[in-house]
PAVEXMI-470467 format. One line per field, with one value per residue (C-alpha): residue number from 1; residue in three letters; chain; x, y, z. Coordinates in steps of 0.25 Angstrom, whole numbers. Example, Ala and Ser with C-alpha at 12.3 -4.5 7.8 and 13.67 -1.06 7.14 Angstrom:
! residues 2
nr <- c(1, 2)
rest <- c(ALA, SER)
kette <- c(A, A)
c1 <- c(49, 55)
c2 <- c(-18, -4)
c3 <- c(31, 29)
//
This chain:
! residues 90
nr <- c(1, 2, 3, 4, 5, 6, 7, 8, 9, 10, 11, 12, 13, 14, 15, 16, 17, 18, 19, 20, 21, 22, 23, 24, 25, 26, 27, 28, 29, 30, 31, 32, 33, 34, 35, 36, 37, 38, 39, 40, 41, 42, 43, 44, 45, 46, 47, 48, 49, 50, 51, 52, 53, 54, 55, 56, 57, 58, 59, 60, 61, 62, 63, 64, 65, 66, 67, 68, 69, 70, 71, 72, 73, 74, 75, 76, 77, 78, 79, 80, 81, 82, 83, 84, 85, 86, 87, 88, 89, 90)
rest <- c(MET, ASN, GLN, ASN, GLU, TRP, MET, ASN, ASP, PRO, LEU, VAL, ALA, ASN, ILE, ASP, LYS, ALA, LYS, LEU, GLN, PHE, LEU, GLN, THR, LEU, VAL, PHE, GLU, SER, ARG, ASN, LEU, THR, LYS, GLU, GLN, MET, LEU, PRO, PHE, LEU, MET, SER, VAL, ALA, GLN, LYS, GLY, LYS, ALA, SER, ASN, ILE, SER, PHE, ASP, ASP, LYS, GLU, ILE, GLU, THR, ILE, VAL, GLU, ALA, LEU, ARG, LYS, TYR, SER, SER, PRO, GLU, GLU, VAL, ASP, LYS, ILE, ASN, LYS, LEU, MET, ALA, MET, LYS, LYS, LYS, HIS)
kette <- c(A, A, A, A, A, A, A, A, A, A, A, A, A, A, A, A, A, A, A, A, A, A, A, A, A, A, A, A, A, A, A, A, A, A, A, A, A, A, A, A, A, A, A, A, A, A, A, A, A, A, A, A, A, A, A, A, A, A, A, A, A, A, A, A, A, A, A, A, A, A, A, A, A, A, A, A, A, A, A, A, A, A, A, A, A, A, A, A, A, A)
c1 <- c(0, 4, 7, -2, -10, -23, -22, -27, -39, -50, -57, -50, -51, -61, -53, -43, -29, -24, -32, -27, -13, -15, -19, -7, 2, -5, -4, 11, 16, 10, 13, 26, 21, 19, 5, 12, 16, 2, -6, 4, 5, -11, -11, -2, -10, -23, -18, -11, -25, -33, -22, -25, -40, -38, -49, -57, -72, -76, -79, -65, -59, -67, -63, -49, -47, -54, -43, -32, -36, -36, -20, -17, -9, -16, -9, -13, -28, -28, -22, -32, -43, -38, -37, -52, -56, -50, -58, -71, -69, -68)
c2 <- c(1, 14, 20, 33, 28, 24, 37, 44, 35, 43, 33, 38, 54, 56, 52, 61, 60, 60, 46, 41, 45, 37, 25, 27, 26, 14, 6, 8, 9, -5, -13, -20, -21, -36, -41, -39, -24, -21, -19, -10, -1, -1, 3, 14, 19, 18, 27, 37, 38, 40, 52, 58, 56, 47, 37, 30, 27, 14, 21, 27, 13, 7, 17, 18, 3, 2, 13, 4, -8, -1, 2, -11, -23, -36, -40, -26, -28, -41, -34, -23, -33, -40, -28, -24, -37, -35, -22, -28, -38, -27)
c3 <- c(1, -4, 10, 8, -5, 2, 10, -3, -6, -9, 0, 12, 7, 19, 30, 37, 33, 48, 50, 37, 40, 54, 46, 35, 49, 55, 42, 38, 53, 56, 43, 49, 63, 68, 75, 88, 84, 78, 91, 99, 85, 83, 97, 95, 83, 91, 101, 90, 83, 96, 100, 86, 85, 73, 73, 61, 59, 53, 39, 39, 43, 30, 22, 25, 24, 11, 6, 12, 6, -9, -7, 1, -3, -2, 12, 17, 14, 21, 33, 32, 30, 44, 51, 46, 51, 65, 66, 62, 74, 84)
//
C-alpha cells in the first residue's frame, strides 16, 4: 500500500485530516510488531487518541476501512478483515 494514497481517496474526503493522519501513524508504526508487542502499542495509541480527542463513529470506521481495502495488498486486506471481525465481536 502506498503510504498516503488512501488518505486522498474521495471516500474519506469528509473525514477530518487529523483523524486520517492518526490512523496513518497507527497503521505504519504497527506494521512490524509481533503479537506480543501489539497490545501495549494499541493501548498507547488509544491513550494518545483520547488525549487528542480523536474518536471515530461507526460510519467513519466503515468508510475508512473501505478506502484502505482499495489500496491494500491481499495480505493487508486479510489483516483488515480479521481486525474488523474482532471489532464486531466486542
